[in-house]
Structure formats: structure tokens, C-alpha cells
C-alpha positions as CSV (number, residue, x, y, z in Angstrom):
1,X,132.6,-3.7,187.6
2,X,131.6,-0.3,186.1
3,X,133.2,3.1,186.3
4,X,131.0,4.3,189.1
5,X,132.1,1.4,191.3
6,X,135.7,2.2,190.6
7,X,135.2,5.8,191.5
8,X,133.5,4.8,194.8
9,X,136.5,2.5,195.5
10,X,138.9,5.4,194.9
11,X,136.7,7.6,197.2
12,X,136.9,5.0,200.0
13,X,140.6,4.6,199.7
14,X,140.9,8.4,199.8
15,X,138.9,8.6,202.9
16,X,141.1,6.0,204.6
17,X,144.2,8.0,203.4
18,X,142.6,11.1,205.0
19,X,141.9,9.4,208.3
20,X,145.5,8.1,208.4
21,X,146.7,11.7,207.7
22,X,144.4,13.1,210.5
23,X,145.8,10.6,213.0
24,X,149.4,11.4,212.0
25,X,148.6,15.2,212.3
26,X,147.2,14.7,215.8
27,X,150.2,12.7,216.8
28,X,152.6,15.3,215.4
29,X,150.7,18.0,217.4
30,X,150.8,15.8,220.6
31,X,154.6,15.4,220.2
32,X,154.8,19.2,220.0
33,X,153.0,19.7,223.2
34,X,149.4,20.3,222.0
35,X,146.8,18.5,223.9
36,X,144.8,16.4,221.5
37,X,141.2,15.2,222.2
38,X,141.2,11.8,220.5
39,X,137.5,11.2,221.1
40,X,136.5,14.3,219.1
41,X,139.3,14.1,216.6
42,X,136.8,13.6,213.8
43,X,135.1,16.9,214.6
44,X,138.2,18.9,215.6
45,X,140.5,18.1,212.8
46,X,139.1,20.7,210.4
47,X,138.1,23.3,213.0
48,X,141.2,23.2,215.1
49,X,144.0,20.7,214.5
50,X,144.6,21.2,210.8
51,X,145.2,24.9,211.2
52,X,147.4,24.4,214.3
53,X,149.5,21.9,212.4
54,X,149.9,24.2,209.4
55,X,150.8,27.2,211.7
56,X,153.3,25.2,213.7
57,X,155.0,23.7,210.7
58,X,155.2,27.1,209.0
59,X,156.9,28.5,212.1
60,X,159.4,25.6,212.2
61,X,160.2,25.3,208.5
62,X,158.6,28.3,206.7
63,X,156.2,26.0,204.8
64,X,153.2,23.9,205.6
65,X,154.0,20.4,206.6
66,X,153.4,17.5,204.2
67,X,150.6,16.0,206.3
68,X,148.6,19.2,205.8
69,X,148.7,18.7,202.0
70,X,148.2,14.9,202.4
71,X,144.9,15.5,204.3
72,X,143.6,18.2,202.0
73,X,144.3,16.2,198.8
74,X,142.8,13.0,200.2
75,X,139.6,14.7,201.3
76,X,139.2,16.6,198.1
77,X,139.9,13.5,196.0
78,X,137.3,11.6,198.1
79,X,134.7,14.3,197.5
80,X,135.3,14.6,193.8
81,X,135.3,10.9,193.1
82,X,132.2,10.3,195.2
83,X,130.3,13.0,193.4
84,X,131.4,11.7,190.0
85,X,130.4,8.2,191.0
86,X,127.0,9.4,192.1
87,X,126.5,11.3,188.9
88,X,127.6,8.3,186.7
89,X,125.4,5.9,188.6
90,X,122.4,8.2,188.0
91,X,123.0,8.3,184.3
């Protein structure tokens, strides 16, 4: 197993972490009275639900909720490790 395979594995785990965070964000919004379209969650998480979650938690606590950072970190980690894995595989 080489380094690029390890980076791809980290990217896959990060994507799964991000998906779990997205579902938890949608559920948190649903509990707060926001109607969530589960069919299009994949497309609406970035354009609609992530911002709504951040705004609602800021109003409640004065800070963005932990799921906001969980999703952002997971997706950025997936992107960086996937790109690094592609670059290392090409070398």
C-alpha cells in the first residue's frame, strides 16, 4: 500500500464524515421547524441548508454550530487529500 492509496482512503473517510454531518445538519434544521427536502439534500446542503444552520445557531448561541465546522473541515480534508493522492499517483 503506497502513500496515494492512504490519501485516497483518508479522502473516502472524510467524505463519509461530511455526509454524516450533512444528515445531522438537516435533522437539526428539521427539529427547528425548517422544511428539509431529503431527496435533494446533496444539492441543497451547500446552497441552502449549511447557511441556514450557521445563521440559526448564531442566533441561538452567538457562534456557528459544531456541525457547520464538522462539514466544512470534512469536505476540505477530502478535497485536499484526493488532490494530493492524484498528484502522487501521477508521479
